[in-house]
Each structure stands twice: as C-alpha cells, then as structure tokens.
N, C-alpha and C positions, 0 to 999 in steps of 0.2 A: 280232433279235426282242425287243421290250420284254417285261418281266416284271412281273406284278402278284401280290400275295399278298392274299387276301381271307379274313377270319375270318367265322364264322357263315354258311358257304357252302352249307348244306344246303337252305335254303328262302328264300322271300321275296326281299328286296332282294339278299342275298348270292348266292342262286342265279342271279338275273337278271344280276348283275355278272359271274359266271363265264360265263354264256351269251354275253353281249355281248362281253366281252373275248376269249373264245375264238374267237368268230365273226370277230373282226377280226384274228386271227392272233397274239394275244399268248400267251406262256407264262404259264399260270395255276397258282398254288399255292392250292388250295382247302382251307381249314381248317374243320373242324367236329367236333362230338363224335361224330356218326355220319352217314355219307354216305347220303343218301336215294337211292332208285332213280332219281329224276329227275336228280339230280346225276351218277350213274354213267352215265346215258345220253347226256349231253352230249358231243359230239364235239369233238376239238381237242387241243391241247397242254396237257393238264390233269393235274396231279399232286395227288392227294387226300391230306391229312394228318389223322389223328385228333388233335384238339386241343380241350381245354376251357380257355378263357381264364382261368377261375378257378384253374387249376392252374399256378402259376408255375414249378414244376420242369419241367412238360411244355413250357412255352414255351421255357425254356432249352435243353431237349433238342432241340427242333425248330430253334432258332437254330443250335445246334452241328451238327446234321445238314445244314443248308443253308449252313454256313460256306463262304465263297468264292463264293456265289451272289449276283449283283447283282440287286437288286429296285428297279425303277423307281418303283413305286407300292405303298405299303402301305395297305390299306383296313381300318381297324378298324371292322368292321360288327357283330360279334357283340354281342348285347345282349338284355335281357329287360325286360318291363314290370313284372312281379311274378308272384306265384303264380297270379293270375287275369288272363286277358287283358282288354284294354280292352273288348272286345265281350261278355265273359262275367262282368260284374259287377266289373271291375277298378277302376272309378271309386269305387264304394261301398266296396270293400275297402280303398282307401287314403284314405278320408275321415278328417277330424279325429276323434280319439277311437277309431279302429280300427287304430292302428298295430301292425303285426307287426314288431317290431324285428329278429327273427332273419331274416325274409325281406328286410327293408330292408337289413340288413348284406350279405346275399347279392347283392342288386341292385347295391349299391355295388361289391362285389368284381368282379362281371362287367362292369358298365357303365363303371366308372372305373379300378379297379386293373388290369383286364384290358388295355385299350388302352394304359395307361401302361407296363405291363410289356412288352407287345409292342413298343412304340416304343423302349424302352431296349434290349431284347434284340436287335432287328433294326436298330439304328442304323447299324452298319457295313455291313450288306447294302444299306440304302437309300443310304448315302453312296457306295457303289460303283456305284450305278445311274446312268443318264444323266439321268433326269427328277428324281430325288431328291425325292419327294413323300410325305408322310404325311397321311392323311385319316382324320377321325373322322366317323362317321355320328351326328349329334346329333338334336335335336328342337326345334321351336318351343316345346314345353312346358318347355324349360329356360331360356327367355327371361323374365327378371323384368320387362322392359319390357312384354311382351304379357300378363303374368299379372294382368290387371285385368278387372273385370266389363264395363266399357265396351268395351275393345278385344277381349276374347276370348270374351265371351258364355258359352256352356255350358262352355268350357274354362278358365274362371277358377277359381282356387283348387283345393284338393284335390290328389290324385295326388302326395302328398308324396315317396314313395320314388323314383318315376320322375323327377319334376321335379328333385329335388335332384341325382340322378345325372347328368342331362343338363346342368344348370347347371355342375356340376363339370367335365364334358367340355368345355364352352365355355371355361371359364377355363384348363383344361389346354392347349387348342389355342392360346390367346393366349400363354400363358407359353412353351410349347414353340416357337412361332413366333419369339419374341424370342430364346430361347436358341440356336436352331439356325440362325438366319439367317446368321451368320458362316461356317457350314459349308456354305452353299449349299443348304440344305434348305427346301422350301416346305411349310408346315403349314396345313391347312384343316379346318374343321368345317362339314359340310354337312347341312342339314335336308332330308330326302328328300320332304317333303310327307306328308300323311296317306294312307298307302299301303294298298291292299287286300291285306293279308297276314294270316297267322294272328294276328299281334300287333295290327294295325290294325283288323281286322274287316271285314265286308261293307259297312258304311256309309261306309267311307273314300272319299275323293274322287279318288285318283290310282291308276292302274294301275302295277304294278311296272315294266313295260317303259318307260313314259313317264318315271317317276321316275329310273330308272337311266340312260336316255338323257341326261337333264338332268344328273345327277350326273357322268357321264363327260365331258360338255361342260365343266362347271365345273373338273374336274380337268385336262382337256387344256389349257384356256386359262389356267390359273393360272400366274403367274410369282412370282419371289421377292418382288416388290412386294406380292403378295397374302398373304404369309405371316402367319398368326395371325388371318386374317379369318373371320367367320362368314357362311356363304352359305346360300341357298335353292336348291333344284335348278333353279328356273326362272330363275336369274340374279340375283334380288334379294338384298339384304343382310339377314341375320337380325339383328334388334335384340338387343343383349346383355341 
C-alpha cells in the first residue's frame, strides 16, 4: 500500500487530499495543529499527527517517530494567507503602506521554512518510498510573470507577504528538484487553482474536490523528468 504524508490536513485542500488518498486505499499520515471533527470522521488507513510546521523541533520529533517508515509522497500543503483571509479584507491588509512585518515574518516561517524543514527532515523517508515525490502546494500569486495589470487584472500587485512566500516556494521547488534529481526524487510545485476554502473564500472558482483530483493526477503522472517544474492542477505549466 502506498503512503502519503499531508501537512495542513484539517481543512480545505489538505482535508480533501486525505479523503481522496484514503478512499483509494493509501496509508495516510495526516498532520495538522488540531484535527477537525471532519478529519476524524474520514474512514481508512489514516494516522493523525499533531504538528505545527512553524515548530521545527516538532517536525524533527515526528520524523524520528516515523523513522523507518517509507513515504511515497510528501505533500507540503500547510500554509497561511496572513492574519486576515483573502475574503475578509486580506488584500487591503497587505496593501503597500500597511505592512505588518511581524505577521509577514510568521507567514514566511509557515509557508517557506515549514515545507523546507519538512523536506529536509523527511528526506530519508521519501527516499525509502517507491514513488519518491515531494510536492509543494503553491499559488499563481507567487508568479512574477503573471503579476501584471494586463495579465492578472484584479490580482495584480499587492498581497506582498503572501506573494513573496509563494515566490520563495517556487524557487525552493526548482532548487530542490535540481539537488535531489541524482537521488531519484521528483519535486513539484502545484498551483491548486483559486479554491473555495476558508483561505480562498466563497468567490473562488474551483471546488476542493476538483482541485485535489487534478493535483493527484499531476502527482501520479510526474516522473523524474518533471522534477523542479511548476504546475497547475489542470495540467498547464505555471509561469515562474
């Protein structure tokens, strides 16, 4: 039975990843700060771990706890937009001239340092797996190519903390892909679409189920030749 580890598994995209992988018979390690009732109700081979990806000691402890466990796919999904959700004034809150550097620092710790630490701590687990894949859930908002008034419309400019964190994730995926290719690992960064979650808000365009179905298809079809690439859940390439 293949094994997947998912961070940020208590809601949204992470929760749907747990649901779909479990339904397909995978062994799922679901990591989150606090398991929601919905997560607890999902049936299958699921082991829930209390984990805050901003806590590096906790990551090391979990890696040690799972020592000897082969992980086929590591999905670094845990992340945050900022202290205010996109649909709750988050755009204005991160506008130029309104920077909250303490919150920005925390966003970087969760969105960038968290998945980097997870990847380093679990490298032996993933190397021991059959599929050997590390995945980062990124965002098109981290694309500098798309961050223009002409190309992105209402999504041009602003959102400094979130944009910079996801730009860093994209660069991290490319660098890690280059570094780990010789070890047989495939590294991907996947944009899930603008998803109807607590973070994305009710005006988002994609249901979590459809997004995760696409994400899983991208993961499943990826080979070592794809390592370091930036993808979109529907199969397109995400511009850097």
